[in-house]
PDB file of N, CA, C and O in Angstrom, chain B, residues numbered from 101:
ATOM      1  N   UNK B 101     -22.575 -16.337  89.700  1.00  0.00           N
ATOM      2  CA  UNK B 101     -21.710 -16.510  88.545  1.00  0.00           C
ATOM      3  C   UNK B 101     -20.507 -17.383  88.895  1.00  0.00           C
ATOM      4  O   UNK B 101     -20.088 -18.232  88.108  1.00  0.00           O
ATOM      5  N   UNK B 102     -19.957 -17.156  90.101  1.00  0.00           N
ATOM      6  CA  UNK B 102     -18.800 -17.938  90.532  1.00  0.00           C
ATOM      7  C   UNK B 102     -19.159 -19.425  90.634  1.00  0.00           C
ATOM      8  O   UNK B 102     -18.373 -20.293  90.254  1.00  0.00           O
ATOM      9  N   UNK B 103     -20.358 -19.700  91.151  1.00  0.00           N
ATOM     10  CA  UNK B 103     -20.815 -21.095  91.280  1.00  0.00           C
ATOM     11  C   UNK B 103     -21.003 -21.731  89.892  1.00  0.00           C
ATOM     12  O   UNK B 103     -20.678 -22.901  89.693  1.00  0.00           O
ATOM     13  N   UNK B 104     -21.527 -20.957  88.945  1.00  0.00           N
ATOM     14  CA  UNK B 104     -21.715 -21.454  87.585  1.00  0.00           C
ATOM     15  C   UNK B 104     -20.373 -21.829  86.954  1.00  0.00           C
ATOM     16  O   UNK B 104     -20.242 -22.896  86.353  1.00  0.00           O
ATOM     17  N   UNK B 105     -19.381 -20.953  87.092  1.00  0.00           N
ATOM     18  CA  UNK B 105     -18.061 -21.237  86.531  1.00  0.00           C
ATOM     19  C   UNK B 105     -17.410 -22.443  87.210  1.00  0.00           C
ATOM     20  O   UNK B 105     -16.736 -23.238  86.555  1.00  0.00           O
ATOM     21  N   UNK B 106     -17.611 -22.576  88.514  1.00  0.00           N
ATOM     22  CA  UNK B 106     -17.077 -23.739  89.232  1.00  0.00           C
ATOM     23  C   UNK B 106     -17.718 -25.024  88.713  1.00  0.00           C
ATOM     24  O   UNK B 106     -17.034 -26.032  88.534  1.00  0.00           O
ATOM     25  N   UNK B 107     -19.018 -24.991  88.472  1.00  0.00           N
ATOM     26  CA  UNK B 107     -19.720 -26.178  87.972  1.00  0.00           C
ATOM     27  C   UNK B 107     -19.296 -26.555  86.562  1.00  0.00           C
ATOM     28  O   UNK B 107     -19.432 -27.713  86.168  1.00  0.00           O
ATOM     29  N   UNK B 108     -18.781 -25.588  85.788  1.00  0.00           N
ATOM     30  CA  UNK B 108     -18.299 -25.897  84.444  1.00  0.00           C
ATOM     31  C   UNK B 108     -17.049 -26.769  84.482  1.00  0.00           C
ATOM     32  O   UNK B 108     -16.839 -27.597  83.596  1.00  0.00           O
ATOM     33  N   UNK B 109     -16.224 -26.586  85.500  1.00  0.00           N
ATOM     34  CA  UNK B 109     -14.931 -27.264  85.555  1.00  0.00           C
ATOM     35  C   UNK B 109     -14.953 -28.492  86.464  1.00  0.00           C
ATOM     36  O   UNK B 109     -14.321 -29.499  86.146  1.00  0.00           O
ATOM     37  N   UNK B 110     -15.667 -28.428  87.584  1.00  0.00           N
ATOM     38  CA  UNK B 110     -15.670 -29.556  88.512  1.00  0.00           C
ATOM     39  C   UNK B 110     -16.659 -30.617  88.073  1.00  0.00           C
ATOM     40  O   UNK B 110     -17.751 -30.300  87.600  1.00  0.00           O
ATOM     41  N   UNK B 111     -16.279 -31.872  88.229  1.00  0.00           N
ATOM     42  CA  UNK B 111     -17.131 -32.991  87.858  1.00  0.00           C
ATOM     43  C   UNK B 111     -18.113 -33.336  88.960  1.00  0.00           C
ATOM     44  O   UNK B 111     -18.150 -32.684  90.004  1.00  0.00           O
ATOM     45  N   UNK B 112     -18.906 -34.365  88.717  1.00  0.00           N
ATOM     46  CA  UNK B 112     -19.916 -34.784  89.683  1.00  0.00           C
ATOM     47  C   UNK B 112     -19.284 -35.361  90.946  1.00  0.00           C
ATOM     48  O   UNK B 112     -19.931 -35.410  91.993  1.00  0.00           O
ATOM     49  N   UNK B 113     -18.038 -35.795  90.861  1.00  0.00           N
ATOM     50  CA  UNK B 113     -17.362 -36.367  92.020  1.00  0.00           C
ATOM     51  C   UNK B 113     -16.676 -35.309  92.877  1.00  0.00           C
ATOM     52  O   UNK B 113     -16.025 -35.648  93.865  1.00  0.00           O
ATOM     53  N   UNK B 114     -16.811 -34.036  92.517  1.00  0.00           N
ATOM     54  CA  UNK B 114     -16.222 -32.958  93.291  1.00  0.00           C
ATOM     55  C   UNK B 114     -14.773 -32.653  92.958  1.00  0.00           C
ATOM     56  O   UNK B 114     -14.145 -31.828  93.622  1.00  0.00           O
ATOM     57  N   UNK B 115     -14.241 -33.300  91.951  1.00  0.00           N
ATOM     58  CA  UNK B 115     -12.861 -33.073  91.536  1.00  0.00           C
ATOM     59  C   UNK B 115     -12.845 -32.334  90.203  1.00  0.00           C
ATOM     60  O   UNK B 115     -13.769 -32.482  89.404  1.00  0.00           O
ATOM     61  N   UNK B 116     -11.802 -31.538  89.954  1.00  0.00           N
ATOM     62  CA  UNK B 116     -11.726 -30.845  88.666  1.00  0.00           C
ATOM     63  C   UNK B 116     -11.618 -31.838  87.508  1.00  0.00           C
ATOM     64  O   UNK B 116     -10.903 -32.836  87.594  1.00  0.00           O
ATOM     65  N   UNK B 117     -12.327 -31.550  86.449  1.00  0.00           N
ATOM     66  CA  UNK B 117     -12.304 -32.387  85.250  1.00  0.00           C
ATOM     67  C   UNK B 117     -11.266 -31.828  84.278  1.00  0.00           C
ATOM     68  O   UNK B 117     -11.332 -30.657  83.903  1.00  0.00           O
ATOM     69  N   UNK B 118     -10.314 -32.658  83.874  1.00  0.00           N
ATOM     70  CA  UNK B 118      -9.264 -32.219  82.959  1.00  0.00           C
ATOM     71  C   UNK B 118      -9.843 -31.782  81.618  1.00  0.00           C
ATOM     72  O   UNK B 118      -9.451 -30.747  81.080  1.00  0.00           O
ATOM     73  N   UNK B 119     -10.775 -32.567  81.074  1.00  0.00           N
ATOM     74  CA  UNK B 119     -11.322 -32.229  79.761  1.00  0.00           C
ATOM     75  C   UNK B 119     -12.136 -30.938  79.807  1.00  0.00           C
ATOM     76  O   UNK B 119     -12.078 -30.140  78.871  1.00  0.00           O
ATOM     77  N   UNK B 120     -12.884 -30.725  80.871  1.00  0.00           N
ATOM     78  CA  UNK B 120     -13.653 -29.483  80.991  1.00  0.00           C
ATOM     79  C   UNK B 120     -12.729 -28.288  81.165  1.00  0.00           C
ATOM     80  O   UNK B 120     -12.980 -27.222  80.602  1.00  0.00           O
ATOM     81  N   UNK B 121     -11.666 -28.453  81.936  1.00  0.00           N
ATOM     82  CA  UNK B 121     -10.692 -27.376  82.125  1.00  0.00           C
ATOM     83  C   UNK B 121     -10.042 -27.006  80.801  1.00  0.00           C
ATOM     84  O   UNK B 121      -9.871 -25.824  80.503  1.00  0.00           O
ATOM     85  N   UNK B 122      -9.678 -28.008  80.003  1.00  0.00           N
ATOM     86  CA  UNK B 122      -9.075 -27.746  78.694  1.00  0.00           C
ATOM     87  C   UNK B 122     -10.046 -27.014  77.779  1.00  0.00           C
ATOM     88  O   UNK B 122      -9.641 -26.100  77.061  1.00  0.00           O
ATOM     89  N   UNK B 123     -11.311 -27.395  77.790  1.00  0.00           N
ATOM     90  CA  UNK B 123     -12.307 -26.743  76.936  1.00  0.00           C
ATOM     91  C   UNK B 123     -12.537 -25.294  77.358  1.00  0.00           C
ATOM     92  O   UNK B 123     -12.663 -24.414  76.506  1.00  0.00           O
ATOM     93  N   UNK B 124     -12.592 -25.042  78.653  1.00  0.00           N
ATOM     94  CA  UNK B 124     -12.794 -23.673  79.140  1.00  0.00           C
ATOM     95  C   UNK B 124     -11.592 -22.799  78.787  1.00  0.00           C
ATOM     96  O   UNK B 124     -11.760 -21.651  78.376  1.00  0.00           O
ATOM     97  N   UNK B 125     -10.382 -23.334  78.945  1.00  0.00           N
ATOM     98  CA  UNK B 125      -9.179 -22.572  78.598  1.00  0.00           C
ATOM     99  C   UNK B 125      -9.160 -22.248  77.100  1.00  0.00           C
ATOM    100  O   UNK B 125      -8.811 -21.131  76.719  1.00  0.00           O
ATOM    101  N   UNK B 126      -9.527 -23.203  76.254  1.00  0.00           N
ATOM    102  CA  UNK B 126      -9.567 -22.964  74.811  1.00  0.00           C
ATOM    103  C   UNK B 126     -10.586 -21.881  74.466  1.00  0.00           C
ATOM    104  O   UNK B 126     -10.323 -21.025  73.621  1.00  0.00           O
ATOM    105  N   UNK B 127     -11.747 -21.916  75.117  1.00  0.00           N
ATOM    106  CA  UNK B 127     -12.775 -20.917  74.844  1.00  0.00           C
ATOM    107  C   UNK B 127     -12.333 -19.532  75.298  1.00  0.00           C
ATOM    108  O   UNK B 127     -12.538 -18.553  74.580  1.00  0.00           O
ATOM    109  N   UNK B 128     -11.728 -19.438  76.484  1.00  0.00           N
ATOM    110  CA  UNK B 128     -11.241 -18.148  76.985  1.00  0.00           C
ATOM    111  C   UNK B 128     -10.143 -17.601  76.073  1.00  0.00           C
ATOM    112  O   UNK B 128     -10.102 -16.403  75.792  1.00  0.00           O
ATOM    113  N   UNK B 129      -9.257 -18.481  75.614  1.00  0.00           N
ATOM    114  CA  UNK B 129      -8.214 -18.064  74.678  1.00  0.00           C
ATOM    115  C   UNK B 129      -8.832 -17.529  73.387  1.00  0.00           C
ATOM    116  O   UNK B 129      -8.386 -16.506  72.866  1.00  0.00           O
ATOM    117  N   UNK B 130      -9.838 -18.201  72.876  1.00  0.00           N
ATOM    118  CA  UNK B 130     -10.534 -17.751  71.674  1.00  0.00           C
ATOM    119  C   UNK B 130     -11.130 -16.353  71.878  1.00  0.00           C
ATOM    120  O   UNK B 130     -10.978 -15.480  71.024  1.00  0.00           O
ATOM    121  N   UNK B 131     -11.803 -16.147  73.006  1.00  0.00           N
ATOM    122  CA  UNK B 131     -12.423 -14.851  73.291  1.00  0.00           C
ATOM    123  C   UNK B 131     -11.366 -13.753  73.409  1.00  0.00           C
ATOM    124  O   UNK B 131     -11.532 -12.670  72.847  1.00  0.00           O
ATOM    125  N   UNK B 132     -10.285 -14.026  74.132  1.00  0.00           N
ATOM    126  CA  UNK B 132      -9.248 -13.008  74.329  1.00  0.00           C
ATOM    127  C   UNK B 132      -8.551 -12.631  73.020  1.00  0.00           C
ATOM    128  O   UNK B 132      -8.345 -11.450  72.743  1.00  0.00           O
ATOM    129  N   UNK B 133      -8.192 -13.623  72.227  1.00  0.00           N
ATOM    130  CA  UNK B 133      -7.514 -13.332  70.956  1.00  0.00           C
ATOM    131  C   UNK B 133      -8.450 -12.597  70.001  1.00  0.00           C
ATOM    132  O   UNK B 133      -8.034 -11.658  69.322  1.00  0.00           O
ATOM    133  N   UNK B 134      -9.703 -13.020  69.946  1.00  0.00           N
ATOM    134  CA  UNK B 134     -10.676 -12.362  69.075  1.00  0.00           C
ATOM    135  C   UNK B 134     -10.887 -10.913  69.509  1.00  0.00           C
ATOM    136  O   UNK B 134     -10.921 -10.013  68.670  1.00  0.00           O
ATOM    137  N   UNK B 135     -11.028 -10.687  70.805  1.00  0.00           N
ATOM    138  CA  UNK B 135     -11.216  -9.319  71.306  1.00  0.00           C
ATOM    139  C   UNK B 135      -9.989  -8.464  70.991  1.00  0.00           C
ATOM    140  O   UNK B 135     -10.128  -7.306  70.596  1.00  0.00           O
ATOM    141  N   UNK B 136      -8.810  -9.016  71.160  1.00  0.00           N
ATOM    142  CA  UNK B 136      -7.585  -8.276  70.844  1.00  0.00           C
ATOM    143  C   UNK B 136      -7.552  -7.878  69.369  1.00  0.00           C
ATOM    144  O   UNK B 136      -7.238  -6.734  69.040  1.00  0.00           O
ATOM    145  N   UNK B 137      -7.873  -8.813  68.491  1.00  0.00           N
ATOM    146  CA  UNK B 137      -7.847  -8.515  67.063  1.00  0.00           C
ATOM    147  C   UNK B 137      -8.893  -7.474  66.681  1.00  0.00           C
ATOM    148  O   UNK B 137      -8.631  -6.604  65.850  1.00  0.00           O
ATOM    149  N   UNK B 138     -10.065  -7.559  67.281  1.00  0.00           N
ATOM    150  CA  UNK B 138     -11.128  -6.596  66.965  1.00  0.00           C
ATOM    151  C   UNK B 138     -10.777  -5.207  67.498  1.00  0.00           C
ATOM    152  O   UNK B 138     -10.930  -4.207  66.797  1.00  0.00           O
ATOM    153  N   UNK B 139     -10.305  -5.156  68.744  1.00  0.00           N
ATOM    154  CA  UNK B 139     -10.024  -3.851  69.361  1.00  0.00           C
ATOM    155  C   UNK B 139      -8.818  -3.148  68.752  1.00  0.00           C
ATOM    156  O   UNK B 139      -8.777  -1.918  68.719  1.00  0.00           O
ATOM    157  N   UNK B 140      -7.850  -3.895  68.276  1.00  0.00           N
ATOM    158  CA  UNK B 140      -6.666  -3.272  67.675  1.00  0.00           C
ATOM    159  C   UNK B 140      -6.805  -3.108  66.164  1.00  0.00           C
ATOM    160  O   UNK B 140      -5.994  -2.419  65.545  1.00  0.00           O
ATOM    161  N   UNK B 141      -7.801  -3.718  65.569  1.00  0.00           N
ATOM    162  CA  UNK B 141      -8.015  -3.595  64.133  1.00  0.00           C
ATOM    163  C   UNK B 141      -7.017  -4.383  63.300  1.00  0.00           C
ATOM    164  O   UNK B 141      -6.856  -4.124  62.107  1.00  0.00           O
ATOM    165  N   UNK B 142      -6.356  -5.333  63.918  1.00  0.00           N
ATOM    166  CA  UNK B 142      -5.367  -6.136  63.201  1.00  0.00           C
ATOM    167  C   UNK B 142      -6.041  -7.322  62.517  1.00  0.00           C
ATOM    168  O   UNK B 142      -7.149  -7.723  62.872  1.00  0.00           O
ATOM    169  N   UNK B 143      -5.347  -7.865  61.536  1.00  0.00           N
ATOM    170  CA  UNK B 143      -5.827  -9.074  60.864  1.00  0.00           C
ATOM    171  C   UNK B 143      -4.824 -10.191  61.093  1.00  0.00           C
ATOM    172  O   UNK B 143      -3.649  -9.956  61.377  1.00  0.00           O
ATOM    173  N   UNK B 144      -5.316 -11.396  60.962  1.00  0.00           N
ATOM    174  CA  UNK B 144      -4.476 -12.579  61.131  1.00  0.00           C
ATOM    175  C   UNK B 144      -4.821 -13.515  59.987  1.00  0.00           C
ATOM    176  O   UNK B 144      -5.968 -13.940  59.851  1.00  0.00           O
ATOM    177  N   UNK B 145      -3.837 -13.837  59.169  1.00  0.00           N
ATOM    178  CA  UNK B 145      -4.083 -14.610  57.951  1.00  0.00           C
ATOM    179  C   UNK B 145      -4.681 -15.985  58.236  1.00  0.00           C
ATOM    180  O   UNK B 145      -5.436 -16.505  57.414  1.00  0.00           O
ATOM    181  N   UNK B 146      -4.367 -16.572  59.360  1.00  0.00           N
ATOM    182  CA  UNK B 146      -4.844 -17.928  59.669  1.00  0.00           C
ATOM    183  C   UNK B 146      -5.796 -17.948  60.860  1.00  0.00           C
ATOM    184  O   UNK B 146      -5.818 -18.906  61.632  1.00  0.00           O
ATOM    185  N   UNK B 147      -6.575 -16.892  61.001  1.00  0.00           N
ATOM    186  CA  UNK B 147      -7.504 -16.800  62.128  1.00  0.00           C
ATOM    187  C   UNK B 147      -8.548 -17.917  62.084  1.00  0.00           C
ATOM    188  O   UNK B 147      -8.915 -18.466  63.123  1.00  0.00           O
ATOM    189  N   UNK B 148      -9.024 -18.252  60.888  1.00  0.00           N
ATOM    190  CA  UNK B 148     -10.067 -19.287  60.793  1.00  0.00           C
ATOM    191  C   UNK B 148      -9.559 -20.630  61.282  1.00  0.00           C
ATOM    192  O   UNK B 148     -10.334 -21.415  61.828  1.00  0.00           O
ATOM    193  N   UNK B 149      -8.286 -20.912  61.103  1.00  0.00           N
ATOM    194  CA  UNK B 149      -7.705 -22.157  61.628  1.00  0.00           C
ATOM    195  C   UNK B 149      -7.693 -22.104  63.155  1.00  0.00           C
ATOM    196  O   UNK B 149      -8.073 -23.069  63.817  1.00  0.00           O
ATOM    197  N   UNK B 150      -7.257 -20.979  63.709  1.00  0.00           N
ATOM    198  CA  UNK B 150      -7.250 -20.798  65.157  1.00  0.00           C
ATOM    199  C   UNK B 150      -8.651 -20.960  65.743  1.00  0.00           C
ATOM    200  O   UNK B 150      -8.840 -21.663  66.736  1.00  0.00           O
ATOM    201  N   UNK B 151      -9.630 -20.304  65.121  1.00  0.00           N
ATOM    202  CA  UNK B 151     -11.006 -20.379  65.615  1.00  0.00           C
ATOM    203  C   UNK B 151     -11.537 -21.811  65.547  1.00  0.00           C
ATOM    204  O   UNK B 151     -12.203 -22.273  66.473  1.00  0.00           O
ATOM    205  N   UNK B 152     -11.249 -22.496  64.471  1.00  0.00           N
ATOM    206  CA  UNK B 152     -11.700 -23.877  64.337  1.00  0.00           C
ATOM    207  C   UNK B 152     -11.064 -24.807  65.348  1.00  0.00           C
ATOM    208  O   UNK B 152     -11.726 -25.691  65.893  1.00  0.00           O
ATOM    209  N   UNK B 153      -9.784 -24.609  65.599  1.00  0.00           N
ATOM    210  CA  UNK B 153      -9.082 -25.472  66.554  1.00  0.00           C
ATOM    211  C   UNK B 153      -9.545 -25.197  67.978  1.00  0.00           C
ATOM    212  O   UNK B 153      -9.791 -26.137  68.733  1.00  0.00           O
ATOM    213  N   UNK B 154      -9.670 -23.927  68.361  1.00  0.00           N
ATOM    214  CA  UNK B 154     -10.056 -23.636  69.742  1.00  0.00           C
ATOM    215  C   UNK B 154     -11.518 -23.987  70.016  1.00  0.00           C
ATOM    216  O   UNK B 154     -11.823 -24.586  71.048  1.00  0.00           O
ATOM    217  N   UNK B 155     -12.407 -23.631  69.124  1.00  0.00           N
ATOM    218  CA  UNK B 155     -13.828 -23.924  69.359  1.00  0.00           C
ATOM    219  C   UNK B 155     -14.158 -25.386  69.064  1.00  0.00           C
ATOM    220  O   UNK B 155     -14.803 -26.058  69.869  1.00  0.00           O
ATOM    221  N   UNK B 156     -13.718 -25.866  67.924  1.00  0.00           N
ATOM    222  CA  UNK B 156     -13.974 -27.271  67.583  1.00  0.00           C
ATOM    223  C   UNK B 156     -13.243 -28.227  68.499  1.00  0.00           C
ATOM    224  O   UNK B 156     -13.769 -29.279  68.862  1.00  0.00           O
ATOM    225  N   UNK B 157     -12.013 -27.856  68.875  1.00  0.00           N
ATOM    226  CA  UNK B 157     -11.255 -28.691  69.801  1.00  0.00           C
ATOM    227  C   UNK B 157     -11.898 -28.740  71.169  1.00  0.00           C
ATOM    228  O   UNK B 157     -11.914 -29.788  71.814  1.00  0.00           O
ATOM    229  N   UNK B 158     -12.430 -27.615  71.617  1.00  0.00           N
ATOM    230  CA  UNK B 158     -13.133 -27.590  72.900  1.00  0.00           C
ATOM    231  C   UNK B 158     -14.374 -28.461  72.878  1.00  0.00           C
ATOM    232  O   UNK B 158     -14.671 -29.161  73.846  1.00  0.00           O
ATOM    233  N   UNK B 159     -15.094 -28.415  71.774  1.00  0.00           N
ATOM    234  CA  UNK B 159     -16.278 -29.261  71.635  1.00  0.00           C
ATOM    235  C   UNK B 159     -15.905 -30.739  71.642  1.00  0.00           C
ATOM    236  O   UNK B 159     -16.533 -31.538  72.336  1.00  0.00           O
ATOM    237  N   UNK B 160     -14.888 -31.099  70.874  1.00  0.00           N
ATOM    238  CA  UNK B 160     -14.461 -32.499  70.836  1.00  0.00           C
ATOM    239  C   UNK B 160     -13.906 -32.957  72.184  1.00  0.00           C
ATOM    240  O   UNK B 160     -14.070 -34.117  72.559  1.00  0.00           O
ATOM    241  N   UNK B 161     -13.256 -32.062  72.906  1.00  0.00           N
ATOM    242  CA  UNK B 161     -12.751 -32.398  74.239  1.00  0.00           C
ATOM    243  C   UNK B 161     -13.909 -32.696  75.188  1.00  0.00           C
ATOM    244  O   UNK B 161     -13.844 -33.646  75.969  1.00  0.00           O
ATOM    245  N   UNK B 162     -14.958 -31.895  75.124  1.00  0.00           N
ATOM    246  CA  UNK B 162     -16.127 -32.134  75.965  1.00  0.00           C
ATOM    247  C   UNK B 162     -16.803 -33.459  75.615  1.00  0.00           C
ATOM    248  O   UNK B 162     -17.193 -34.213  76.507  1.00  0.00           O
ATOM    249  N   UNK B 163     -16.941 -33.739  74.330  1.00  0.00           N
ATOM    250  CA  UNK B 163     -17.555 -35.006  73.902  1.00  0.00           C
ATOM    251  C   UNK B 163     -16.700 -36.180  74.366  1.00  0.00           C
ATOM    252  O   UNK B 163     -17.225 -37.188  74.838  1.00  0.00           O
ATOM    253  N   UNK B 164     -15.385 -36.049  74.230  1.00  0.00           N
ATOM    254  CA  UNK B 164     -14.490 -37.101  74.706  1.00  0.00           C
ATOM    255  C   UNK B 164     -14.602 -37.312  76.202  1.00  0.00           C
ATOM    256  O   UNK B 164     -14.589 -38.451  76.671  1.00  0.00           O
ATOM    257  N   UNK B 165     -14.711 -36.242  76.950  1.00  0.00           N
ATOM    258  CA  UNK B 165     -14.874 -36.342  78.402  1.00  0.00           C
ATOM    259  C   UNK B 165     -16.167 -37.042  78.786  1.00  0.00           C
ATOM    260  O   UNK B 165     -16.186 -37.861  79.706  1.00  0.00           O
ATOM    261  N   UNK B 166     -17.245 -36.721  78.084  1.00  0.00           N
ATOM    262  CA  UNK B 166     -18.527 -37.380  78.362  1.00  0.00           C
ATOM    263  C   UNK B 166     -18.456 -38.867  78.009  1.00  0.00           C
ATOM    264  O   UNK B 166     -19.025 -39.701  78.713  1.00  0.00           O
ATOM    265  N   UNK B 167     -17.764 -39.195  76.931  1.00  0.00           N
ATOM    266  CA  UNK B 167     -17.590 -40.602  76.545  1.00  0.00           C
ATOM    267  C   UNK B 167     -16.820 -41.359  77.628  1.00  0.00           C
ATOM    268  O   UNK B 167     -17.195 -42.465  78.015  1.00  0.00           O
ATOM    269  N   UNK B 168     -15.748 -40.750  78.106  1.00  0.00           N
ATOM    270  CA  UNK B 168     -14.946 -41.393  79.163  1.00  0.00           C
ATOM    271  C   UNK B 168     -15.776 -41.578  80.424  1.00  0.00           C
ATOM    272  O   UNK B 168     -15.722 -42.634  81.054  1.00  0.00           O
ATOM    273  N   UNK B 169     -16.545 -40.558  80.795  1.00  0.00           N
ATOM    274  CA  UNK B 169     -17.366 -40.647  82.000  1.00  0.00           C
ATOM    275  C   UNK B 169     -18.446 -41.714  81.879  1.00  0.00           C
ATOM    276  O   UNK B 169     -18.760 -42.384  82.862  1.00  0.00           O
ATOM    277  N   UNK B 170     -19.016 -41.881  80.697  1.00  0.00           N
ATOM    278  CA  UNK B 170     -20.062 -42.885  80.510  1.00  0.00           C
ATOM    279  C   UNK B 170     -19.491 -44.294  80.375  1.00  0.00           C
ATOM    280  O   UNK B 170     -20.131 -45.266  80.778  1.00  0.00           O
ATOM    281  N   UNK B 171     -18.296 -44.407  79.813  1.00  0.00           N
ATOM    282  CA  UNK B 171     -17.682 -45.717  79.647  1.00  0.00           C
ATOM    283  C   UNK B 171     -17.121 -46.240  80.967  1.00  0.00           C
ATOM    284  O   UNK B 171     -17.172 -47.442  81.229  1.00  0.00           O
ATOM    285  N   UNK B 172     -16.589 -45.349  81.798  1.00  0.00           N
ATOM    286  CA  UNK B 172     -15.981 -45.716  83.075  1.00  0.00           C
ATOM    287  C   UNK B 172     -16.662 -44.938  84.200  1.00  0.00           C
ATOM    288  O   UNK B 172     -16.058 -44.030  84.771  1.00  0.00           O
ATOM    289  N   UNK B 173     -17.921 -45.282  84.531  1.00  0.00           N
ATOM    290  CA  UNK B 173     -18.620 -44.516  85.570  1.00  0.00           C
ATOM    291  C   UNK B 173     -17.957 -44.710  86.939  1.00  0.00           C
ATOM    292  O   UNK B 173     -17.526 -45.807  87.295  1.00  0.00           O
ATOM    293  N   UNK B 174     -17.892 -43.618  87.683  1.00  0.00           N
ATOM    294  CA  UNK B 174     -17.310 -43.684  89.018  1.00  0.00           C
ATOM    295  C   UNK B 174     -18.377 -44.081  90.022  1.00  0.00           C
ATOM    296  O   UNK B 174     -19.565 -44.113  89.702  1.00  0.00           O
ATOM    297  N   UNK B 175     -17.954 -44.375  91.207  1.00  0.00           N
ATOM    298  CA  UNK B 175     -18.872 -44.803  92.270  1.00  0.00           C
ATOM    299  C   UNK B 175     -19.918 -43.735  92.530  1.00  0.00           C
ATOM    300  O   UNK B 175     -19.591 -42.559  92.685  1.00  0.00           O
ATOM    301  N   UNK B 176     -21.162 -44.143  92.577  1.00  0.00           N
ATOM    302  CA  UNK B 176     -22.248 -43.219  92.839  1.00  0.00           C
ATOM    303  C   UNK B 176     -22.893 -42.668  91.580  1.00  0.00           C
ATOM    304  O   UNK B 176     -23.886 -41.947  91.672  1.00  0.00           O
ATOM    305  N   UNK B 177     -22.367 -42.980  90.422  1.00  0.00           N
ATOM    306  CA  UNK B 177     -22.941 -42.509  89.167  1.00  0.00           C
ATOM    307  C   UNK B 177     -24.114 -43.398  88.818  1.00  0.00           C
ATOM    308  O   UNK B 177     -23.984 -44.622  88.795  1.00  0.00           O
ATOM    309  N   UNK B 178     -25.245 -42.800  88.548  1.00  0.00           N
ATOM    310  CA  UNK B 178     -26.478 -43.549  88.299  1.00  0.00           C
ATOM    311  C   UNK B 178     -26.730 -43.813  86.832  1.00  0.00           C
ATOM    312  O   UNK B 178     -27.860 -43.650  86.372  1.00  0.00           O
ATOM    313  N   UNK B 179     -25.706 -44.220  86.070  1.00  0.00           N
ATOM    314  CA  UNK B 179     -25.888 -44.464  84.643  1.00  0.00           C
ATOM    315  C   UNK B 179     -26.013 -45.919  84.367  1.00  0.00           C
ATOM    316  O   UNK B 179     -26.173 -46.317  83.213  1.00  0.00           O
TER     317      UNK B 179
END
């Protein structure tokens, strides 16, 4: 599991990827806030905005990261 989580954040060059780190943080924030709201029984009037920004933003961040990686391939990339 630890290796899987490391592979989510580190890029093919062995360095942490900023866009992947941002997406993982957004997803973890979404899970924690959602769990808090469910476990405490509280409501949040603008939860759908939060969910859309954290999940949709994470998706767009990943797509942007892949675009950057494909447009500016680093040494050793076979694209």
